[in-house]
N, C-alpha and C positions, 0 to 999 in steps of 0.2 A: 344216057340211051333210052330209046323207046321201052326196052325191057328192063330198066331202072339201074343196070349196070353202070358205075361210074367210068372214069378214064383208065381206073386200075381194074384190070380184069379179075373178076371173083369179088369185087367188093360193090357191093350195092347199096342205094339210098332210097328211102320211102317215107312218105309223111311231111311233117311241117319243115323238117330241114330241107328236103326238096321244093318246097314252096307251096306245098298242100295243106294249109291248115285246118280245113273242114272235116269234120270227125269221118263222115261218110266216105270222103275221097280218101283221107288216110287209111281207112281200112281196107278200101278197095285196091290201093297202091301196095300195102303190106301182103295181100293175096296175091296180087300180080306178080311182084317182085319173088316171092315164095315159087311160083309156078316156073319162073326163069332159072331159079336156082337149081331147082329139082332137075332141070335139063343139063346142067353142067357136067363135063365129063369129069368122072372119079366120084361124084356123089353116090353114096351107098356102097362105096367099095373101100378097100383099104383100111388103113388104122385112122385113129382119130376122129373127130367130128366132121359131120357135113356142113353143119352152119352154126354160128353164134350169131345171135340177134341182140343187138345193143339198143335197150330202152323198151320199157313196156306200157307206152301209150297205145291209142288207138290201132296204129300200123303195126308196131311190135306184137302187141298182143295179138292181133288178128295173124300175122307171120307165123307166131309160136304156136296157135292153134292148128294151122295149116300144116306145119312141120310135124306136128303130134299126129294129125290124121294121116299123115304120108309115112308115119313110121320114120322119119330122118332123125339121124344122132344129132340133136340141137341142144344147145345151152342159151339161155337168155337172160341177161344180166341187166340189171336197174338200179342205178344209184340211189334213187329215193324209193318211191312206192308205186303201186299199181295205179295206172292212169296217166303217168307222165304229165305233160303240160295241163291237161284237164284237172288234174288231182290239185294244181296249184292255182285254179281259178278262184275269184273271191266267193266266198260263203253265198249260196243262194243263186249263183249266176245261171241264167237261162242260157241252154246250150241248143243250139240249131242245128239239127241234123236231119237224114232222111232213111227211109228203110234200105237196109242193106243185107246181103248174105255174108254170115261169119262160117268159118269152118267149124263143124262140130256141133253148131248151134241152129244153123238154118237161118231164114229170113227173121231179121230183127226190125220192129215196125216204129222205133223212135222217131219222133219229128222234132217236138219241143219239150224239152226236159230241162231238169236242173243238173248241175254237177253232181250232188249228192245222190240223186237216183241214178245216174249214169255209172258213176263209181260202184254203187251197191249192185247193178247189175253185172258189172265186170267181176265184181268178187264172186257173186254167187256163180257166174260162169266158170271161173277159175276152179272153183270147188267141185262143181258138177264135173267138169272136163278131167281134172286133174293135171292140168298144164303146170309145169314146174318153172318157176321164175325166181332167180337168185337175188332178191332185194338187198340193197345197202352193199353192193358191189359195184365200184367205179372202173372202167377201163382206163388205163393209162398210157398203153402204148400197143400199136399194131405194126406187125413187122411181116412183109413177104418171105415166104419160104418155098421150098422147090413143090411143095404139094398144095400149097395155098397160104395160109396165114399162121402167125403165132400171136395170140391175142393175151396181152398181159394186164391183169387187174390188181386190184390192192389186195386180192385174196388168193390169187393162183394164176396159172398159165394155161391156155388152152390151145390146142393144133387143131386147125379146121381147114376144110375145103374153101369155104366162102363166108363172107361177114356181110352182114345186113345192119347198116345204121340207120336207126328210127330214133335217134335221140332228141328230136325236137331243137329248139332254139331258146329255151328258158332254163334248161337244167342248171346251169353253171353261169349265171349272169356275170357281166362285166362289172367289176368293181370301181368304185370311185377314186381308189387310191388317193385318199387325202387324209389328213391327222384327224383322229377322232371316229374313224369309219368302224373301228371294232367294239363301239360302244352298243348295248343292247338296243337302242332306240334307233339305230339306223338298220333298216331291213330291206330285203330285195324282192320280197313278194307281198301280194296285198291279199288279206284273207278275209277281212270284213272291214269295208268302208267305215262302217259306223265307230270303229274304235277311234277314228279321227274326227269324230263330229265336235266342233267348237273348240278344236285344238289349233295351235300354231304348227304347221307341218311346212317343210321343205320336200317339194315334189320334184324328182329329177326325171323327165321323161314327159313325152305329149301323146302317150296311146290311151287307149280307151279305160285301163286300169287308172291313169293318171287324171283321167276327167271324171 
């Protein structure tokens, strides 16, 4: 829907999962989705959480800051580290973005930067604002309840009025499912292209990382 709600009432989607991979757009979507969630009936009342944010990439981090600024009862879970998809970019990768307003931080004027500088900025913002993110916690199941949702992770269960999915599309890659894929020389992310210089490598895929 235009307000980022899925066909499941109370379940929202923002960022790369919804087709917007650009950082500025993902941040904006995260903030807009949060504004829609704030208007839901039952938010701010009753027991349990108002919101569970799944993923701490640009969209999830912005939404988490928005929830903190509006004093929502919110838990953010991230199966990896701060930055989501951006954190898994190759070392030194140039990141194109644009000035954008972020809750509790104001306008951020990044335009062309590197992955490392962007992650450094987000880590500083996390420390400055005090926003809490549960790292290394993976969502396993989401069930509808009378009051909203029950979110089960590998570390606990949360009762919440709404869920915002900002998990990107790279966090859990599709595996090859062939003999030998459990060897250490089979990897599913590209950190530094120089590691493969002058080596014989089988590349599966034809995106920018493969190129």
